[in-house]
Every structure is written in structure tokens, then in C-alpha cells.
Backbone as ProteinMPNN parsed JSONL, in Angstrom:
{"seq_chain_A": "XXXXXXXXXXXXXXXXXXXXXXXXXXXXXXXXXXXXXXXXXXXXXXXXXXXXXXXXXXXXXXXXXXXXXXXXXXXXXXXXXXXXXXXXXXXXXXXXXXXXXXXXXXXXXXXXXXXXXXXXXXXXXXXXXXXXXXXXXXXXXXXXXX", "coords_chain_A": {"N_chain_A": [[-7.656, -19.716, -5.495], [-8.065, -17.822, -3.314], [-11.657, -16.209, -2.452], [-12.047, -12.895, -2.498], [-11.627, -10.177, -0.294], [-12.551, -8.091, 2.006], [-11.776, -8.512, 4.614], [-9.635, -10.393, 3.594], [-7.922, -8.588, 1.667], [-5.272, -7.39, 1.868], [-1.449, -7.592, 1.529], [1.558, -9.338, 1.663], [4.763, -9.594, 1.048], [6.831, -12.565, 1.23], [9.62, -12.903, 1.441], [10.763, -9.591, 1.72], [8.758, -9.119, 3.714], [9.302, -10.478, 6.256], [11.571, -11.721, 6.189], [14.197, -10.169, 4.853], [13.335, -8.024, 6.588], [12.388, -8.199, 9.413], [15.991, -9.383, 9.672], [17.166, -7.503, 9.841], [16.492, -6.025, 11.098], [16.749, -7.627, 13.93], [19.843, -7.043, 13.129], [20.688, -5.33, 13.009], [19.855, -4.038, 16.496], [21.645, -5.568, 17.528], [23.836, -4.963, 17.395], [23.519, -2.629, 18.279], [23.258, -3.221, 21.085], [25.972, -4.391, 20.91], [27.288, -1.737, 20.617], [26.948, -0.584, 23.3], [27.483, -2.539, 25.281], [30.455, -2.296, 24.413], [32.92, -1.03, 25.117], [35.593, 1.887, 24.735], [36.857, 2.295, 21.079], [35.732, 0.168, 19.848], [33.522, 1.187, 20.771], [32.726, 2.548, 19.806], [32.223, 2.164, 16.937], [30.601, 0.036, 16.429], [28.352, 0.87, 17.199], [27.784, 3.072, 15.301], [28.356, 0.782, 13.161], [25.855, 0.034, 13.622], [24.024, 2.306, 12.859], [24.165, 1.97, 10.098], [23.052, 0.606, 9.864], [20.417, 0.951, 9.975], [20.256, 2.416, 8.53], [20.173, 2.143, 6.285], [17.866, 0.476, 6.294], [16.11, 2.543, 6.399], [16.388, 3.312, 4.624], [15.77, 1.553, 2.535], [12.71, 1.616, 3.182], [11.477, 3.335, 2.472], [12.279, 3.945, -0.378], [11.153, 1.323, -1.56], [8.285, 2.22, -0.928], [8.299, 4.439, -2.211], [8.494, 3.819, -4.972], [6.764, 1.786, -6.137], [5.199, 3.062, -5.382], [4.406, 6.006, -6.548], [3.857, 4.613, -9.085], [1.621, 2.618, -9.13], [-0.446, 3.921, -7.947], [-0.647, 5.943, -10.804], [-1.636, 3.304, -12.258], [-4.097, 2.909, -11.243], [-5.233, 4.9, -10.598], [-6.24, 4.487, -13.948], [-7.517, 2.612, -14.185], [-8.961, 2.939, -12.999], [-10.412, 4.938, -14.938], [-10.942, 4.038, -16.896], [-12.23, 2.015, -16.689], [-14.973, 2.956, -15.759], [-15.489, 4.433, -17.722], [-15.951, 2.656, -19.39], [-18.384, 1.377, -18.808], [-20.146, 3.371, -18.137], [-19.598, 4.828, -20.824], [-19.487, 7.237, -20.285], [-16.831, 10.549, -18.832], [-13.82, 10.02, -16.648], [-12.904, 11.637, -15.451], [-14.531, 13.542, -14.321], [-15.754, 12.991, -11.334], [-13.637, 12.248, -11.302], [-11.789, 13.852, -9.724], [-13.78, 14.584, -7.921], [-13.116, 13.381, -5.686], [-10.668, 11.437, -3.015], [-7.484, 9.765, -3.5], [-7.782, 7.645, -1.711], [-10.439, 7.441, -2.055], [-10.631, 6.501, -4.378], [-9.08, 4.123, -4.784], [-10.607, 2.209, -3.571], [-12.705, 1.68, -4.194], [-12.087, 0.977, -6.74], [-11.828, -1.749, -5.734], [-14.835, -2.482, -6.072], [-17.711, -4.819, -8.058], [-18.591, -4.272, -11.271], [-21.383, -4.141, -11.189], [-21.575, -3.152, -8.983], [-19.999, -0.775, -9.04], [-20.759, 2.411, -10.479], [-23.282, 3.359, -9.109], [-21.563, 3.293, -6.65], [-20.008, 4.904, -6.478], [-21.193, 7.625, -7.104], [-22.378, 8.198, -4.933], [-20.173, 7.799, -2.802], [-19.05, 10.245, -4.16], [-21.364, 11.157, -3.047], [-22.196, 11.142, -0.709], [-19.446, 11.853, 0.995], [-17.765, 9.647, 1.659], [-15.156, 7.403, 3.376], [-12.413, 6.211, 2.718], [-12.496, 3.784, 4.054], [-15.624, 3.271, 4.344], [-16.206, 2.778, 2.293], [-14.63, 0.356, 1.096], [-16.099, -1.189, 3.192], [-19.114, -1.234, 1.971], [-19.11, -3.01, -0.319], [-20.451, -5.53, -2.079], [-19.277, -7.627, -3.636], [-17.156, -8.425, -4.297], [-14.622, -7.543, -6.398], [-11.595, -9.17, -7.296], [-8.415, -8.568, -7.343], [-6.095, -10.292, -8.127], [-3.155, -9.475, -10.126], [-2.161, -8.458, -8.189], [0.765, -6.408, -6.281]], "CA_chain_A": [[-7.104, -18.163, -4.854], [-9.366, -17.547, -2.433], [-12.722, -14.788, -3.381], [-11.096, -11.697, -2.627], [-12.765, -9.908, 0.692], [-11.681, -6.567, 2.944], [-10.476, -9.161, 5.273], [-7.767, -10.557, 3.171], [-7.327, -8.262, 0.329], [-3.967, -6.911, 1.605], [-0.913, -8.705, 0.367], [2.335, -9.491, 1.855], [5.446, -10.218, 0.598], [7.544, -13.062, 1.951], [11.06, -12.563, 1.602], [10.658, -8.621, 2.77], [8.037, -8.482, 5.08], [9.092, -12.044, 6.795], [12.988, -11.791, 6.003], [14.438, -8.637, 5.486], [12.879, -6.964, 8.093], [13.799, -8.678, 11.186], [16.821, -9.731, 10.124], [17.971, -6.411, 9.599], [16.23, -5.268, 12.866], [17.781, -7.813, 14.877], [21.395, -7.417, 13.176], [20.338, -3.772, 13.954], [19.395, -4.3, 18.21], [22.63, -7.011, 17.812], [25.391, -3.768, 16.753], [23.115, -1.339, 19.193], [23.55, -3.784, 22.127], [27.696, -4.332, 21.386], [27.723, -0.237, 20.979], [26.247, -0.63, 24.856], [29.005, -3.439, 26.079], [31.432, -2.196, 24.345], [33.881, -0.199, 25.043], [36.401, 3.299, 23.772], [36.994, 2.196, 19.846], [34.983, -0.731, 19.379], [31.425, 1.276, 20.686], [32.575, 3.881, 18.361], [32.757, 1.16, 15.295], [29.029, -0.998, 16.673], [27.681, 2.081, 17.014], [28.687, 3.482, 13.556], [27.468, -0.09, 12.242], [23.962, -0.044, 14.439], [23.326, 3.904, 12.763], [24.611, 2.594, 9.159], [21.929, -0.568, 9.198], [19.517, 1.658, 10.216], [20.371, 4.224, 7.697], [19.771, 0.811, 5.192], [16.412, -0.301, 6.374], [15.272, 3.485, 5.853], [16.275, 3.686, 2.278], [14.804, 0.581, 1.683], [11.514, 1.138, 3.06], [10.995, 4.945, 1.314], [12.656, 3.721, -1.989], [10.253, 0.686, -2.111], [7.726, 2.528, -1.407], [8.002, 5.62, -3.649], [8.554, 3.726, -6.984], [6.182, 1.515, -6.018], [2.755, 3.492, -5.013], [4.196, 6.175, -7.852], [3.243, 3.15, -10.656], [0.652, 1.603, -8.652], [-1.35, 4.588, -7.9], [-1.134, 5.793, -12.035], [-2.798, 2.315, -12.878], [-5.352, 2.636, -10.569], [-6.426, 5.795, -12.017], [-6.474, 3.998, -15.351], [-8.577, 1.613, -14.351], [-10.708, 3.26, -13.062], [-10.926, 5.896, -15.984], [-11.326, 3.103, -18.353], [-13.453, 0.669, -16.537], [-16.292, 3.72, -15.496], [-15.759, 4.718, -19.677], [-16.397, 1.378, -20.683], [-19.866, 0.688, -17.689], [-20.896, 4.342, -18.442], [-20.167, 5.543, -21.356], [-19.065, 9.551, -19.945], [-15.505, 10.962, -18.466], [-14.194, 9.719, -15.167], [-12.688, 12.9, -14.832], [-15.196, 14.577, -13.315], [-15.548, 12.303, -11.03], [-12.523, 11.505, -9.684], [-11.618, 15.382, -9.153], [-13.908, 15.0, -6.184], [-12.776, 11.556, -5.206], [-9.494, 11.453, -3.163], [-7.346, 8.767, -4.999], [-8.089, 6.496, -1.313], [-11.223, 6.499, -2.184], [-10.246, 5.458, -6.115], [-8.475, 2.633, -5.019], [-11.067, 1.79, -2.652], [-13.514, 1.587, -5.997], [-11.429, -0.096, -7.614], [-12.511, -3.407, -5.628], [-16.395, -3.24, -6.333], [-17.639, -5.776, -9.083], [-18.929, -3.559, -11.96], [-22.749, -3.997, -11.444], [-22.014, -1.809, -7.81], [-19.295, 0.431, -9.289], [-20.968, 3.304, -10.619], [-23.581, 3.428, -7.47], [-21.271, 3.596, -4.87], [-19.023, 5.935, -6.761], [-22.161, 8.103, -7.338], [-22.597, 7.528, -3.523], [-19.199, 8.251, -2.503], [-18.861, 11.833, -3.675], [-22.777, 12.888, -2.88], [-21.418, 11.339, 1.013], [-18.162, 11.729, 1.263], [-17.287, 8.4, 2.193], [-14.319, 7.0, 3.587], [-11.714, 4.889, 2.292], [-12.98, 2.207, 5.106], [-16.428, 2.874, 3.93], [-16.15, 2.226, 0.442], [-15.455, -1.204, 1.262], [-17.243, -2.285, 3.551], [-19.744, -1.335, 1.155], [-18.552, -4.068, -1.468], [-20.518, -6.651, -1.5], [-19.24, -8.278, -4.466], [-15.684, -7.555, -4.346], [-13.353, -7.84, -8.433], [-10.848, -9.36, -6.672], [-7.147, -7.849, -8.033], [-5.126, -11.391, -7.868], [-2.13, -9.643, -9.963], [-0.997, -7.28, -7.594], [1.6, -6.948, -5.445]], "C_chain_A": [[-8.79, -18.136, -4.344], [-10.534, -16.379, -2.416], [-11.966, -13.505, -2.285], [-12.232, -10.525, -1.295], [-12.229, -8.596, 1.072], [-10.976, -7.178, 3.98], [-9.677, -9.709, 5.438], [-7.451, -9.482, 2.083], [-5.822, -7.01, 1.264], [-2.855, -7.857, 1.761], [0.798, -8.626, 1.352], [3.239, -10.189, 0.938], [6.888, -11.491, 0.747], [8.352, -12.918, 2.547], [11.466, -11.219, 1.809], [10.785, -8.636, 4.332], [8.993, -9.331, 6.573], [10.887, -11.887, 7.261], [13.938, -10.949, 6.456], [14.835, -7.874, 6.242], [13.456, -7.347, 9.089], [14.693, -9.049, 10.941], [17.836, -8.9, 10.765], [17.528, -5.743, 10.518], [16.428, -6.53, 14.129], [19.301, -7.018, 14.973], [21.502, -6.223, 13.701], [20.82, -3.35, 15.952], [20.821, -4.839, 19.012], [23.869, -5.907, 18.496], [24.503, -2.864, 17.553], [23.76, -1.696, 20.358], [25.478, -4.091, 22.382], [28.057, -3.126, 21.126], [27.334, -0.002, 22.796], [26.941, -1.114, 26.099], [29.809, -3.279, 25.618], [32.039, -0.935, 24.906], [35.086, 0.486, 24.535], [36.462, 2.597, 22.508], [36.0, 1.254, 19.36], [33.337, -0.249, 19.864], [31.269, 2.253, 19.903], [31.959, 2.85, 16.707], [31.649, 0.142, 15.487], [28.515, -0.144, 16.511], [27.282, 3.267, 15.862], [27.809, 2.131, 12.673], [25.715, 0.188, 12.946], [23.657, 1.576, 13.708], [23.653, 2.863, 10.856], [22.98, 1.251, 8.648], [20.505, 0.47, 9.33], [19.456, 2.39, 9.272], [19.092, 2.743, 6.551], [18.489, 0.23, 4.76], [15.921, 0.935, 6.021], [15.606, 3.325, 4.547], [15.792, 2.75, 1.956], [13.596, 0.245, 1.572], [10.918, 1.964, 2.174], [11.692, 4.165, -0.082], [11.573, 3.047, -2.533], [8.97, 1.143, -2.067], [6.911, 3.174, -2.251], [7.793, 5.172, -4.871], [7.11, 2.3, -6.9], [4.487, 2.295, -5.756], [3.167, 4.778, -5.975], [3.165, 5.148, -8.72], [1.9, 2.8, -9.477], [-0.236, 2.714, -8.417], [-1.75, 5.359, -9.884], [-1.719, 4.713, -12.285], [-3.543, 2.251, -12.027], [-6.189, 3.68, -10.724], [-6.456, 5.648, -13.704], [-6.604, 3.558, -14.997], [-9.244, 2.222, -13.753], [-10.981, 4.162, -13.875], [-11.503, 5.085, -16.665], [-12.458, 2.265, -17.873], [-15.386, 1.42, -16.034], [-16.5, 3.652, -17.091], [-16.64, 3.746, -19.172], [-18.212, 1.296, -19.58], [-20.239, 1.919, -17.966], [-20.949, 5.375, -19.46], [-19.156, 7.213, -21.082], [-17.257, 9.037, -19.128], [-15.084, 10.071, -17.505], [-13.242, 10.867, -14.343], [-13.178, 13.66, -13.831], [-15.091, 14.216, -11.943], [-14.167, 12.32, -9.805], [-11.678, 13.058, -9.722], [-12.88, 16.074, -8.034], [-13.942, 14.303, -4.963], [-10.778, 12.091, -4.565], [-8.682, 10.293, -3.106], [-6.86, 7.323, -3.118], [-8.774, 5.982, -1.735], [-11.671, 6.079, -3.83], [-10.14, 4.248, -5.362], [-9.196, 1.929, -3.838], [-12.178, 1.42, -3.91], [-13.672, 1.178, -6.266], [-11.672, -2.096, -7.133], [-13.911, -3.841, -5.808], [-16.424, -3.823, -7.772], [-18.465, -4.094, -9.987], [-20.538, -3.607, -12.129], [-22.535, -2.188, -9.99], [-20.704, -0.707, -8.138], [-19.552, 1.556, -9.276], [-22.392, 3.892, -9.994], [-23.044, 3.79, -6.245], [-20.792, 4.851, -5.825], [-20.315, 7.445, -6.895], [-21.974, 8.959, -5.535], [-21.917, 8.118, -2.622], [-19.209, 9.941, -2.433], [-19.9, 12.674, -2.892], [-22.425, 12.336, -1.019], [-20.388, 11.598, 1.354], [-17.66, 10.605, 2.394], [-15.721, 8.038, 2.692], [-13.795, 6.229, 2.74], [-12.574, 3.136, 2.509], [-14.369, 2.066, 4.985], [-16.711, 2.392, 3.072], [-16.375, 1.2, 0.444], [-15.907, -1.617, 1.309], [-18.409, -2.348, 2.934], [-20.072, -2.083, 0.154], [-19.49, -4.923, -0.723], [-20.194, -8.197, -1.713], [-17.886, -7.488, -5.046], [-14.676, -7.805, -6.179], [-12.312, -8.315, -7.113], [-9.057, -9.127, -8.017], [-5.85, -9.334, -7.766], [-3.516, -10.853, -8.367], [-1.291, -8.901, -9.314], [0.01, -7.648, -6.983], [1.595, -7.146, -4.295]], "O_chain_A": [[-9.943, -18.311, -4.74], [-9.939, -15.304, -2.333], [-11.369, -13.803, -1.251], [-13.405, -10.23, -1.528], [-11.407, -8.067, 0.324], [-9.884, -6.765, 4.371], [-8.978, -9.886, 6.436], [-6.362, -9.735, 1.567], [-5.743, -5.819, 0.963], [-3.178, -8.987, 2.127], [1.04, -7.467, 1.686], [2.878, -11.1, 0.193], [7.966, -11.12, 0.284], [8.374, -12.791, 3.771], [12.65, -11.208, 2.148], [11.551, -8.475, 5.283], [9.232, -8.781, 7.648], [11.32, -11.938, 8.412], [14.437, -10.788, 7.57], [15.865, -7.286, 6.572], [14.546, -7.082, 9.596], [15.101, -9.484, 12.018], [18.742, -9.089, 11.577], [18.171, -4.749, 10.855], [16.2, -6.179, 15.286], [19.87, -6.564, 15.965], [22.222, -5.954, 14.663], [21.726, -2.67, 16.433], [21.161, -4.754, 20.193], [24.514, -5.954, 19.543], [25.076, -1.788, 17.383], [24.632, -0.975, 20.842], [26.116, -4.053, 23.434], [29.267, -2.991, 21.305], [27.667, 1.078, 23.285], [27.062, -0.66, 27.237], [30.65, -4.06, 26.062], [31.391, 0.101, 25.056], [35.782, -0.24, 23.825], [35.718, 1.668, 22.824], [35.382, 1.611, 18.357], [32.295, -0.844, 19.589], [30.264, 2.763, 19.408], [31.367, 3.222, 15.694], [31.694, -0.755, 14.646], [27.955, -0.137, 15.414], [26.44, 4.163, 15.92], [26.928, 2.304, 11.831], [24.677, 0.53, 12.38], [22.727, 2.075, 14.343], [22.923, 3.54, 10.132], [22.273, 1.131, 7.647], [19.665, 0.444, 8.431], [18.466, 3.113, 9.158], [17.893, 2.604, 6.309], [18.069, -0.237, 3.701], [15.074, 0.768, 5.143], [14.883, 3.231, 3.555], [15.185, 2.855, 0.891], [13.071, -0.575, 0.819], [10.096, 1.645, 1.315], [10.738, 3.916, -0.819], [10.949, 3.473, -3.505], [8.24, 0.716, -2.961], [5.81, 3.006, -2.776], [7.151, 5.751, -5.747], [6.602, 2.06, -7.996], [3.287, 2.069, -5.915], [2.121, 4.988, -6.589], [1.939, 5.123, -8.826], [1.22, 3.725, -9.92], [-1.296, 2.309, -8.896], [-2.916, 5.32, -10.276], [-2.812, 5.049, -12.739], [-3.856, 1.066, -11.913], [-7.405, 3.651, -10.915], [-6.661, 6.562, -14.503], [-5.458, 3.162, -14.784], [-10.444, 2.06, -13.977], [-12.153, 4.48, -13.674], [-12.627, 5.337, -17.1], [-13.424, 1.906, -18.547], [-16.47, 0.84, -15.978], [-17.396, 3.021, -17.651], [-17.752, 3.902, -18.667], [-19.179, 1.079, -20.309], [-21.402, 1.649, -18.267], [-21.679, 6.366, -19.461], [-18.394, 7.902, -21.761], [-16.714, 7.948, -18.942], [-15.89, 9.159, -17.323], [-12.958, 10.965, -13.149], [-12.653, 14.229, -12.873], [-14.416, 14.957, -11.227], [-13.869, 12.36, -8.611], [-10.477, 12.792, -9.759], [-13.026, 17.195, -7.547], [-14.438, 14.435, -3.845], [-9.936, 12.726, -5.202], [-9.318, 9.468, -2.45], [-6.012, 6.434, -3.192], [-8.728, 4.787, -2.029], [-12.686, 5.544, -4.275], [-11.054, 3.424, -5.32], [-8.558, 1.139, -3.142], [-11.861, 0.339, -4.407], [-14.748, 0.614, -6.46], [-11.678, -3.139, -7.786], [-14.301, -5.007, -5.766], [-15.557, -3.554, -8.604], [-18.783, -3.077, -9.37], [-21.003, -3.132, -13.165], [-22.953, -1.03, -9.978], [-20.544, 0.203, -7.324], [-18.992, 2.232, -8.413], [-22.67, 5.012, -10.424], [-23.532, 4.3, -5.237], [-21.494, 5.856, -5.715], [-19.707, 8.471, -6.59], [-21.515, 10.063, -5.241], [-22.425, 8.816, -1.745], [-19.3, 10.698, -1.467], [-19.865, 13.795, -2.383], [-22.437, 13.211, -0.153], [-20.398, 11.563, 2.585], [-17.308, 10.73, 3.567], [-14.967, 8.758, 2.038], [-14.491, 5.546, 1.989], [-12.945, 2.151, 1.872], [-14.791, 0.975, 5.368], [-17.542, 1.485, 3.026], [-17.436, 0.661, 0.128], [-16.452, -2.389, 0.519], [-19.025, -3.396, 3.126], [-21.188, -1.975, -0.353], [-19.565, -5.138, 0.487], [-20.381, -9.233, -1.074], [-17.657, -6.531, -5.786], [-14.274, -8.935, -6.456], [-12.376, -7.725, -6.034], [-8.881, -9.523, -9.169], [-4.787, -9.11, -7.186], [-2.561, -11.262, -7.707], [-0.114, -8.648, -9.572], [0.373, -8.823, -6.931], [2.558, -7.695, -3.76]]}, "name": "protein", "num_of_chains": 1, "seq": "XXXXXXXXXXXXXXXXXXXXXXXXXXXXXXXXXXXXXXXXXXXXXXXXXXXXXXXXXXXXXXXXXXXXXXXXXXXXXXXXXXXXXXXXXXXXXXXXXXXXXXXXXXXXXXXXXXXXXXXXXXXXXXXXXXXXXXXXXXXXXXXXXX"}
């Protein structure tokens, strides 16, 4: 596996991102096209099909995001609490209270040597998540993420 860095840290799930959503969108556009071109009762049926497909896409996206992100957020916070505690012998929660979740998530990519100074700098300078990621020299790869 390639070394992780700022440019390649986003991960896609091909069946979901490159099959389900494109197919669902194509079917929705086709149903919309048929609804425009059809007349009478068929127009209503095709419009209903298009609306149902849009609803399926929206619900699948929202549920996928909700479940995954809720769990991910809890795990990231726990991971950072543990990592910070192991490196410093101190509780991370006082620092955590001063950071947004996005900042904490960005900090998790820092190597052990960079983490503590970067946490202090992030709190002191209120660095954006992007600035935190750009500050990391030695990325700690996260190969187990989905």
C-alpha cells in the first residue's frame, strides 16, 4: 500500500460511489425524461418512479452518512484520547474541549513524534483542519478505515 499523505487520504468504496449512485442517478434521469415525454396516466407513473428513485438515493446517502459518521466520530475521539494519554501520560479531554471534531480528526494522522506539539499548536493558533493536515510531515497511515 502507498504511503498515506494529504493528497491520497480520501477513500472511496467503488460499489457505492461508482456503481450504485451512478446507476440510480441514470435511472432517475431516464424516469424524469420519460415523465416529460409521456402523456396522461403514463406521465404520472414515470414522475412517481422518478420521485421514488430520488427518495431512495437521498435516504441511502443520509443513512450511510449518519451511521458511519456517528460511529467514526466516537472512535476517532477515543483513539485520540488513548494516543495522547499514551504519549504524554495526561488526559486529552481538556485539550479536546478546545478543539473541534474536525481538528481532532485531522490530528489523528500525525505521527507520534508530531502529535503533541501539533495539538498544542492547533489549540494555541486555532489551526483549521486543512492547516493541521498540511503541517503533518510524517503521516500515520490509517489502512483500516472504510
